[in-house]
N, C-alpha and C positions, 0 to 999 in steps of 0.2 A: 623223790624219784625224778631222775633226768627227764627233760622234755624230749619226746620222740620227734625227730624230723619227718616231714612227709614222706621222704624217700624210705625211711626206716619202717614207718607204719605201713607203706605200701608192701614192702618185703614181708612183714608179719602177716599181711593179709593173703599171702600166697602169690603175690604179683611180682616176684624178684625177677623172673625171667622175662622182662620187657625188652623189646627192641631197643638199641642203643639211642635211637632218636625219639623214644617215647617219653611221654610226660611221666615224672616219677624218677627217671634216670637223669635227664638232662634239664628237666623243667621247662622244655621249649614247647610251649603250646600257646604262644601269644598270637593273637589275631593280627595279621599283617594287612590284609584287604579283603573286601567282600565284593565278588563281581556279580552283578545282576543283570539277567537276560529277560526281556519281555517277549513271550511267545504266545501264539494262538494255534492250537492244534484241533482241528475239526473232528467230530465223531465220524465213524464209518457210516457209509450210506445205509438207512434204514436200521441203524442199530438201536435207536432209542424211541422214535416216534414214527408213526405211519405218515407218509407224505401226504396222504388224502385227507388227514385230520387238520391240515393247514394251521399248525401251531405257530403262533406269532413269535415265541421266544426261541432264539438259537443260543442257548447258554453256553455251548461249546465255543461260540466265537468271542466270548469275553476273555480278555487276555489273562494270562498267569505270569508270574515271575519266578524264574529259576535262579537259584543263588549258589555260588561256591564261596565257602569261608576258608581263607588260606591262613595257614600259620607258619610260624618261623621254623617249625619242625619239618616242613615240606609236606605235611599232611593237609588234606582238603576235605572239608564236609560240605555235603550238598543238601539243598532243600528246595521245596516247591510250595508257593502260595496256593491259596484258594482262588477263586475267580473274582476278578474285579477289585483286588486290594488296592489301597491308596498308594500310589507309586512314591509320592513324596514322603509319606509316613514310612514306607519300607526303607527308603534311602536314608532317613533320619535315623531309624534303628540301626541300620548298618553302620552309619558313621559313629554311632555311640559305643559299638563294639571293638572298634578299631584300637589296637594297643592294649586290650584286655587279655588276661590269661583265662583260656576257656575252663581251666581247673579251679579257677576261683569264682565261677559263676553257679548259681543254684539252678540247675536245669529244670527243676520242678516249678520254679517261679521266677521266670527271667525278668530281670529289672531292665525293662525297655521304656523309652520315653513315650511311646504310643503302642496301640495294640496292633497296628497294621502288620500283617505278615507274621504275627507271633508264632503260629504253628510251624511256618517254614524255618524260622530261626532256631525253634526248639529242635526240630529233627535234623537240621544241619549241624548243630552243636552236639547232640546226641551221636551223630555219625562221626563227627571229627573225634570226640572223647573216646568212643568205641574203637575207632582205629588206633588211637594212641596206646590204649591198653590192650590191643589185640582181642577185644571182647565183642561179640555181637550185641546189638543194642537191647535186645530182650533181657540180657543179663542186667544191664544198668537199670532197667524198669522192674527189677525185682526177681527175675529168674524165669527159667522156662517152665510153663505150666502145661503147654501142649505143643508137640512138634508140628502138628498138622492143624490148619484152621479151616473150617467149613466156609465155602464161598457159594454165593448164589448168582444166578443169572439176573440181569436187570433190564427193564425196558420202561419206556414212558407210557402215555396214554396210547391204547390200541384199539382199533376196530377188531371184530371177529375174525376178518380176513387177515388182518396184520398179525393177529395172535397165532394163526397157523404157522406162519414164518418163524416167530418166536419160539414156539413149541418145537419145530423142526431144529432149530439151532441148539436149543437147550438139550434136546436129546442127542444130537450129535456131539456136543461137548461133555456129555455124561454129567450134567448138573442135576442136582436133586431138588432145586427150587428155582422159581421165577418170582421176581418182584415186579409190580406194575403200579404206575401212577394212575389216578383217576379223579374225576370229579362227579358231582351229582348230576345224574342224567346220562352218564356215560354206560355203555352196555357191558359193565364189569361182570354181571352174572353169565352173559353169554361167552365172554372171553374166558371165564373159569370153566365153563362147559366144553369149550374148544380145547383147553389145556388138558382137561381130564380125558378127552377122547384121543388127542393126537400125542399126548405125553403122560400116559398113565403112570402113577407112581410119583410124579414131580409135583411138589407142593407149591401152593399159591401164596404169595405175601401181597396183600392189597394196601396201598398207601394212598389215601386221598389227600393228604397234607391239609387236613381239617376243612376240606371243601364241601362237606355236607353241612346243611344248615343246622342240623340238630340230631340228637340221639334217635328221635322218632323217624327222622327221614332216613338215617343210615340203617335202622333196623330193619326196614322194608327191603333193603338190599342184603343186609347181613344175615337174615334168616334163610333165604334160598342159597346164598353162599355156603353157609355152614351145612345145609342139607346135601350139597354136592359132594362134600367130604374131602376135598383136596386142598382146603385153605389151611395154612399154617399160622398165620398172623393177620390181624386187622391192626394197622398202624394209624394212629392220628386221624380217625375218621371225621371228627367234629372238634369243636372248641376245646382245647386241652384243659381249661379250667372248669368244665362241667364235670365235676367229679362224680355227682349223682348219676349222670347219664352214663359214664363209664362203668360204674358199678353195676348199674341195670344191664349194660350190655354184656358185661361178663357173666351175669346170671342167665342170659338168653341164648348164648351160644357156646359151643365147645371149643371154637377157634381161640387161640391165644389173642389177648388184647394188649396192644403195646403203645407207649408213649415214647416220643422222640425228645429226650430231654438231655441237656449238657450240664445244667446248673445243679449241683448237689442238694441245694436247698429245695429246688423243685422236685428233685427225685424223692427226698424224704417226705415232702408233703403228699406226692402221689402214692407212696408206700403207706403212709398214715391213713389216707382215704380209701386204701385198697382199689385204686382205680385202674391198676394194669397188673398183668401177670408177667410181662416181660419188658425189657427196655431196648430201645435204639439209643445208645449214649455215645455215639461218635459222630465225626464230621465237622466238629467245632472246637472241643476243648484242647485238642493236642494230645501227644502221647501219654505223658505222666498223668493228666487229668482223666484220660480215658480209663487208664488202669485203676485210678483211685475210684471213679464212679462204678466200675465193675465190681470192685470189692464191696462198695457200699450196696450195691443191688444184691450181691451175693449173700451178704449178711442177712437180707431180708428174704432170701431164697428165690430171687429172680434172676433168670438167665439173661444174657444181653447179647447184642451183636453190634458190629461197628458199621455205622452208615457212612456215606461219602458224598462228595459233590461230583461224581464221575470224573476222577482225576487222572493224572498221568502216573509213571511208574515210581517216581521218588515218594510221592505221598502214599501210594499203594504199599511200598516196602515199610513205611512208617506204621501203617495200619497193620500190616502183618506182624511185625515185632510187637506191637501193643496187644494184638488179640493173643499172641503166643504167651504173653506174660499174664493173661487173665484166665484163670481156670473156669469161670462160668461163661466165657464167651463161647457158647456152644450153638447158637443159631447162626444161620447163613449170613456172613458179613459181605459188605459191598466192596470187593477189591476188583475194580472194573476197568483198569487201563487197557485191557484187550479191546475194548469198544471204541478206543481212539484210533485215528489214523496211525499214530505213532505214540509209544509210551515215554520216549525221550530217554530210555536206559539202554544199555548195550545189549543185555540179555533179558527178555521179558520174564515176568514172574510166571513160573510154570504153575498151571492149574490141571490136576488129574483127578478125574472122578469127583469133581466138586470139592477138592481140597488143595490148598497151597501149603507148601512146606516152607517154614521159616528158614532163612540162610544162617549158617554158622560163621560165615565170614565176618571179619571185624566191621563194626559200624552197621549201617543198613544193609550192606551186602549187595549193593547195586552200583553201577558205574554210569556216570553221565555220558550220553551219546552226543559228542559235540558236533558231528555231522548234522544230527537230527536238529539240535538247537539252532544251527546256522539256517537250516531249511525252513524252520517255522518262526524264527525270530521276526519281530516286527518293531518299528520305530516307537519310541515313547512320545 
């Protein structure tokens, strides 16, 4: 049998009607340069934490790097790093990609010199390849599993007074859930009562980030929270390796118990130990890894959601495509760029009645707002 050319194979796959400048027609998807922009985009006032709690950490002031991957086809893919990525490492990875054909890269396992900015390069390359084939990224991730993705409201540590404002905003935005951060000693039971009073019907997701000392300490809070009846999930209340504690917690409460895990080996162990009923498996692995982890959890009958680092619009678009490709991503995901002063994209991701609809436009379906980039750009 004669060997098929890539162009012929693409045609057999139903992709014959590609744009003239698309990969597969002219093979022009060689990376010519990568532009990097360092930005700082603050959160909106009172969007995450009460001013009166005097939180020392302003995570929103930690820089991010926005990237544009240019190709000889004229198409450009865009990406966004997490907070505080190693700039030298990102620049090194960018240099390693110059001159390579994006079609020759394994997008599920990028061969980069270092890990710095890995997820940003992944989303930018998926964006670029999606544009080349006139496909939305969710198709490259396995196909559309759900058109609309459930989204929750988010806040950091709150006082009862501050939770009243959060409840009012969640109701006004027609969200179905609110996720909060807390630590041992915080008035989390009181804030749950406030939410139940001012936002009846809205579910509460409580995430202590393992800041309770033990299972026994959290149980003192979990039981009254469970009794209020508006809690949807307890996420990472104490040390994640305390599998016995998590099993016991599941027996004591009706509320879902979640672990935030990105390593599939850790997820398998948690499933074997019956330590959780649901997973937060986003925020770190990247798009292809999220979808793979979601399928792993789904095989064990566990729903998932996508966490975040309170990012801007490019990352949120990547989350949305990932969630759209994962059939068991049915819990409220953290697509939260609306909490920033600016999302750095031309058109915000629309969220209506607690759902975001994935774009059918090629690539990620969002465009970089260059004016916003200039406004928030800082020196390296």
